[in-house]
N, C-alpha and C positions, 0 to 999 in steps of 0.2 A: 377096394382095388389098390394094389401096390405096384410101384414102378421099380423094376430091377435094372440097375445100371451096372455094366461090367466095370471091374476095378481099374482097367487100363484106360478108360475113357474119362475125359474131363469136360466140365461145363463152365463157361465164363458168363457171369451175370453182371451187368452194369446198371447202377442205380443212380439217377440224377434227382437231387432234392432241391426244390425251390421254396424260398420263404413265402408265406401267404401274403405278407404286407411288407412294404419297404420301410427301412428305419426312418425315424423322424428327423427332420432337418434341424440343424443347430439353431438355437434361438438368436435373434438379432440383438446386437448390443445396443442398448438404449443410451443415448447421449444425455448427460445430466442437464437440467433446465438452466443452471447458472452458466454452463459452458455454451449452451445454445444462444443465450443472450449476448455473451461475449463475441461469439462468432458472427452474429448478426450486426453487432456494433462496429466491429473492425473487419475490413476486407482482407482477403488473403493476399499476402505479400511474398513474392518468390524470394526476394533478397533476405528478408527476415527468416524465412524458412531455411535458406542456405546457411545463414550465420548461426542458427540454432543447432546445426548439426555438429557433432564433436570433430575436432581436428585430427585427433589420434584415436583411431578405433582400436579398442582392446578386445581381442577375440576371447570368447568364453573358454575357460580352462576345461579341457577334456583330458582326464587321466588316461595314461596309456594302458592298454589291456594287460592284465597280469597273466603271465605264463608260468607254468610249473617248472621248477628247476630240477634238473635231473641229479640224482644222488651220485656223487663221484667221490673217490678217495682223495683226501687232501695230500698234496705233494709236500713231503718233508725235505727241506733243504739241508744239505750236508754242511756242518760247521767246520770251519777251517781249524787245523791243529792249534794255531796261535790263539784263536778265540776260545777254543775248548780249554786251553791251559789257563788263560786269564779268568774264565768263568769258574774253574775249579778253585783257583786261588782266592777269588772274591767270596766264594761260598763258605770257606773255612773261617773259624773264629780268629780274631786278632791275637797275635803273640805278644805277651807282656813280660817284662822283666820281673824276676822274683821280688826284687826290692819294690817295684811299682805295685805289685799285688799286696805286699805288706803294708804299703802306705794307703792304698785304696780301701782294702777290705779288713785291715787290722782292727780298726775300732768297732766295726760291725760284728766280727766273729769272736772278738775277745782275746784274752791273754794266751789261751791255748793255741790258737791259730798262729799268733806271732812267734810263740816258742817253736812250733813245728818248722816254720819258715827259717828261723835263725839256726835251728839244728841242721837243716838241709844245707844251708850255706856254709856252715863250719865244716861239715863232712866233706864237701866238694871244694875245699879251699884251693887245691892244686889243679882243679879241673876247669871247665868252662865257666863255672859260677864265680871264679875269681874275677872275671870281667864285670859281673854284676856288683861285686863288693867294691871294685875300683870305682864304679859309677857312683855308688853311695858315698865313697870317700871324697870324690871330686865335688859332689853336691854339698857336702858339709864344709869343705874348704872354701867353696865359693861364698857360702853364707858367713863364714868366719872372717873372710878378708874384707867384708864391708866396713868402711870407716865408721868410727863412733860418731854419734850425733853431736852437733855443736851445742855447747851449754849457753843458753841465752843470758844467764845471769852473770857470766864472766865479764869483767871490766878490764880494759887494757891499762897498762902502767902509764902510758902517755896521757890517757884521759884523767887519771888520778892526779897528775902533776899540773893539769891545766888550771889556769885562773880565769874565772868568768868575769866579764865586764859588767858594769851596772845595768847596761841595756839588756844583756842576756838574762841577768837575774830578774829584771822586771818582767821580761817575756816569759820566764819560767814559772812565775807565780800564777795560780789558777785565776780565772776570770771571776770577778765578783758579780753576783746576780742578786736581784731584789728578792726578798722573801715573799712568798705567796701569802695573800690575805685569806684567812679562813672565812668561808661563807657563813659559818654558824654564828659569828659575831654580828652579822648584819641584821638590823631591826627594820622591817619594812614600815612600821607605824611611827618611827621616830621622825620628828619635825626638824628640818635643817635649821641651822643658826641664822642663815641669811633671811629665811622666811620670817623669823621672829623679829628681826630688825626692820622689816619692811613697814613703811607708812602708807596706807592706802589713800587715794585721792577721793574727794567728795563724790565724783561720778561713780567710782567703783563701789563706794558705800551705798549709793543709791541703787545700783544694780544688784547689790548683794541682798537687799531687802526682799522678802517673799511677796509674791503678788497676792492681792486680795480679790477673791471672787464673790459675786453676789449669791 
């Protein structure tokens, strides 16, 4: 037998499910035997219980819920014209004088590199490179104008005419020191002369005799 239901009709069915048995109760916490003995020995004290509580309670750290960040376009700030100019100047390599390049990189790159730089400076003698040549000339003149070092061996004429007193001549003489005695000449088995001259007493002679044992 079949049951035909029209397509426009609906049937609502409610199902209630009950467990056959209740869940078990949580087990009781057993107090250790040592703690029971302590609890029986000492009575409960309300004051000690209050003193044992912490003064400053620190709440447990609970992290904030993480939320998804919406994807947004980053805002590009406009740079001021002054900052753009300085950024462009800082990004460029430093300008050096041709003479400075010759001094810094001349030894590394060899004679050919130095000849090329000298040739370029000579060609542009009446142009802006004349300023660089003047810089090199000023540098050379600065080193040439340095005074000559003082000769420490030179003696003044007044010092040559000076007549030293006997006291100064005595002080000018080097200090006399005793000569060191070589340790190789020392003989550890040599008997001193004073020991050979010594005359022992009868008591010392008696003590010097060896003991006789049975």
